[in-house]
Every structure is written in C-alpha cells, then in structure tokens.
C-alpha positions as CSV (number, residue, x, y, z in Angstrom):
1,X,309.1,107.9,11.2
2,X,311.8,108.1,13.8
3,X,314.5,105.4,13.6
4,X,316.5,104.2,16.6
5,X,319.5,101.9,16.2
6,X,319.9,99.0,18.6
7,X,322.6,100.8,20.5
8,X,320.6,104.0,20.8
9,X,317.6,102.0,22.2
10,X,319.9,100.1,24.6
11,X,321.3,103.4,25.9
12,X,317.8,105.0,26.3
13,X,316.7,101.9,28.2
14,X,319.8,102.0,30.4
15,X,319.1,105.7,31.2
16,X,315.5,104.8,32.1
17,X,316.7,102.1,34.5
18,X,319.5,104.1,36.0
19,X,317.1,107.0,36.7
20,X,314.2,104.8,37.9
21,X,312.1,106.0,35.0
22,X,311.4,102.7,33.2
23,X,307.7,103.7,32.6
24,X,308.7,107.1,31.0
25,X,308.5,107.9,27.3
26,X,311.5,109.1,25.3
27,X,310.9,112.6,23.9
28,X,312.9,114.0,20.9
29,X,312.6,117.6,20.1
30,X,314.4,120.7,18.7
31,X,314.9,124.2,20.0
32,X,316.5,127.3,18.4
33,X,320.1,127.9,19.5
34,X,323.4,126.1,19.4
35,X,326.3,127.0,17.2
36,X,324.4,126.2,13.9
37,X,321.0,127.6,14.7
38,X,319.1,124.7,16.1
39,X,319.8,121.9,18.6
40,X,318.3,118.6,19.6
41,X,316.6,117.9,22.9
42,X,316.2,114.5,24.5
43,X,314.1,113.9,27.6
44,X,312.3,111.2,29.5
45,X,308.8,112.2,30.3
46,X,305.9,110.6,32.2
47,X,303.0,111.8,30.1
48,X,302.0,112.2,26.5
49,X,300.9,115.8,25.5
50,X,297.9,116.4,23.2
51,X,300.3,117.8,20.5
52,X,302.6,114.8,20.5
53,X,303.1,112.3,17.7
54,X,303.9,108.8,18.9
55,X,306.4,106.5,17.1
56,X,307.6,103.0,18.0
57,X,311.2,101.9,17.4
58,X,313.2,99.1,19.0
59,X,310.5,98.5,21.6
60,X,310.4,102.2,22.7
61,X,307.7,104.8,22.4
62,X,309.2,108.0,21.0
63,X,307.3,111.3,21.4
64,X,307.7,114.3,19.1
65,X,305.6,117.4,19.4
66,X,304.0,119.0,16.3
67,X,306.4,121.9,16.3
68,X,309.5,119.7,16.3
69,X,308.2,117.0,13.9
70,X,309.1,118.7,10.6
71,X,312.7,119.1,11.8
72,X,313.2,115.4,12.8
73,X,311.0,113.5,10.4
74,X,312.9,110.4,9.2
75,X,315.8,111.1,11.6
76,X,318.1,108.2,12.6
77,X,319.4,108.2,16.2
78,X,322.4,106.2,17.0
79,X,324.6,105.9,20.1
80,X,328.4,105.4,20.0
81,X,331.3,105.5,22.5
82,X,334.7,106.7,21.6
83,X,337.8,108.0,23.4
84,X,335.9,111.2,24.3
85,X,333.0,109.2,25.9
86,X,329.6,108.2,24.7
87,X,326.9,110.2,22.9
88,X,324.0,110.1,20.7
89,X,324.6,110.7,17.0
90,X,322.0,112.2,14.6
91,X,321.5,111.4,10.9
92,X,318.9,113.9,9.8
93,X,317.9,114.3,6.1
94,X,316.2,117.6,6.9
95,X,319.3,119.6,7.7
96,X,321.6,121.6,5.5
97,X,324.6,121.2,7.8
98,X,325.6,120.4,11.4
99,X,328.3,121.7,13.6
100,X,331.3,119.6,14.6
101,X,329.8,118.7,17.9
102,X,326.9,117.0,16.0
103,X,324.3,118.3,18.3
104,X,323.5,121.6,16.5
105,X,322.3,121.9,12.9
106,X,321.1,124.4,10.3
107,X,318.2,124.2,8.0
108,X,318.2,124.6,4.2
109,X,317.3,128.1,3.1
110,X,314.2,128.5,1.0
111,X,314.6,130.7,-2.0
112,X,311.5,132.5,-3.2
C-alpha cells in the first residue's frame, strides 16, 4: 500500500492542473544515487507499464514498478511548506536512515 496525505494529494493534483496533465498517473519510484545511496523519483505519466502495480489513495492512482515496490511498500507521502519552500516528505518503514534533505535514503544491511 502507498499512503498519500490530503496535502500530498492536493499538491499532486495542483501539479497535474498546472502542467495540463490532469489525466496522467502519479508514478513513485526509486533509483540508486543521492547522498545516502538511493533517492525517490516522482513523475506524472500518461500510460501504465506492464510491470506497474497500481494503488489508489486520496482519489489518485499511484503507479510503482516491480523494481521499486520493495523499497516503497507502505510508504507515507506528505507535502509541507516551510520557510525554505514546499516539498514532499517521505516516511518509509523500509529504510535504515535518510539524509538531511529527506530525499535520499539507505537500506538496512542484511547480515548472513
């Protein structure tokens, strides 16, 4: 499950409207990189890929591909504004830590 707060959903819908992409899906993913090893990707896309899982939250369809799903399962996505501007905030139970920017994270190490 992917959880969006009301404010995150409102911001995604605002972005869809401002970009003229109201019929696009919201895609959440991860890629290697960033200061902690992995970072989140957020996109608006027109089509659903064969490898996508679909989730519904706050009236939005969220797409996550099979590769990214284990990294974001049960994530909570929020949106907040502060003196530095607005941004999405991630609460992810699958991470070991995140960097101070909040966009990059590391995974727990698996001992054998």
